[in-house]
C-alpha positions in Angstrom: -8.7 -1.0 19.1 -6.6 -2.0 16.0 -6.7 -5.7 16.9 -10.5 -5.7 16.9 -10.6 -3.8 13.6 -8.1 -6.2 12.1 -10.2 -9.2 13.2 -13.3 -7.6 11.8 -11.6 -7.2 8.4 -10.3 -10.8 8.5 -13.9 -12.0 9.1 -15.1 -9.9 6.2 -12.3 -11.3 4.0 -13.4 -14.8 4.8 -16.8 -14.0 3.2 -15.4 -12.2 0.2 -11.7 -13.2 -0.2 -11.0 -11.0 -3.3 -12.8 -7.8 -2.2 -10.2 -5.1 -2.9 -11.7 -2.7 -0.3 -11.5 -5.3 2.5 -8.0 -6.4 1.4 -6.9 -2.7 1.5 -8.5 -2.1 4.8 -7.0 -5.2 6.4 -3.6 -4.3 4.9 -3.9 -0.8 6.2 -4.7 -2.0 9.7 -1.8 -4.4 9.7 0.5 -1.6 8.5 -0.6 0.6 11.4 0.3 -2.3 13.7 3.8 -2.5 12.2 3.1 -5.9 10.6 4.5 -4.7 7.2 5.1 -8.2 5.6 1.5 -9.3 6.3 0.2 -5.9 5.2 2.2 -6.2 2.0 0.5 -9.4 1.0 -3.0 -8.1 1.5 -2.2 -4.8 -0.3 -0.7 -6.7 -3.2 -3.9 -8.7 -3.6 -5.9 -5.5 -3.4 -4.2 -4.0 -6.4 -4.3 -7.3 -8.3 -8.1 -7.4 -7.8 -8.5 -3.7 -8.5 -5.7 -2.4 -10.7 -6.9 1.2 -10.6 -6.9 1.4 -6.8 -4.4 4.2 -6.3 -4.5 4.4 -2.5 -3.8 0.7 -2.3 -0.7 1.2 -4.5 0.4 4.0 -2.1 0.1 1.7 1.0 1.7 -1.2 -0.8 4.6 1.0 -1.7 4.9 2.1 1.9 4.9 -1.5 3.1 7.8 -2.2 0.7 9.5 1.0 1.9 9.2 0.0 5.5 10.6 -3.4 4.7 13.5 -1.7 2.9 12.5 -3.4 -0.4 13.4 -0.2 -2.2 13.3 -1.6 -5.8 9.8 -3.0 -5.3 8.7 0.2 -3.5 9.9 2.3 -6.4 8.2 0.1 -8.9 4.9 0.1 -7.0 5.0 3.9 -6.3 5.7 4.5 -10.0 2.8 2.4 -11.1 0.6 3.9 -8.4 1.5 7.4 -9.5 0.4 6.6 -13.0 -2.9 5.1 -11.7 -3.5 8.1 -9.4 -2.8 10.5 -12.2 -5.2 8.7 -14.5 -7.8 8.8 -11.8 -7.3 12.5 -11.1 -6.3 11.6 -7.5 -3.9 14.4 -7.0 -3.5 14.0 -3.2 -2.3 10.4 -3.7 0.1 11.6 -6.4 1.6 14.1 -3.9 1.9 11.5 -1.2 3.6 9.0 -3.6 6.0 11.8 -4.7 7.1 12.3 -1.1 8.0 8.6 -0.8 9.7 8.6 -4.2 11.9 11.4 -2.9 12.6 9.5 0.3 13.7 6.5 -1.8 16.0 8.8 -3.8 17.5 10.1 -0.6 17.9 6.6 0.9 19.6 5.4 -2.3 22.0 8.4 -2.1 22.9 7.3 1.5 21.0 10.2 3.1 18.2 8.2 4.7 
């Protein structure tokens, strides 16, 4: 199922290479497939093309987190938290806070 969704988003991206919704959707599908490096690139482009896209920041941060790129994850989560707060997207703020705490625990050697 995921492979076909991934291919569908790739085809949509060919038509509109800077569409943040398509970039996010493709990045999200790749993330679900465990393809975190590839997901990271699409998610990074999503936030570049739509800097107020709070859920894209959350997923980009998660990709960095899974790749153990903790400094980058913290930076993205912090920016994403600001964006989500400005947007009134409280659910995304809560989800980002969970990952910021996980980063703190990992840095303390607990994770």
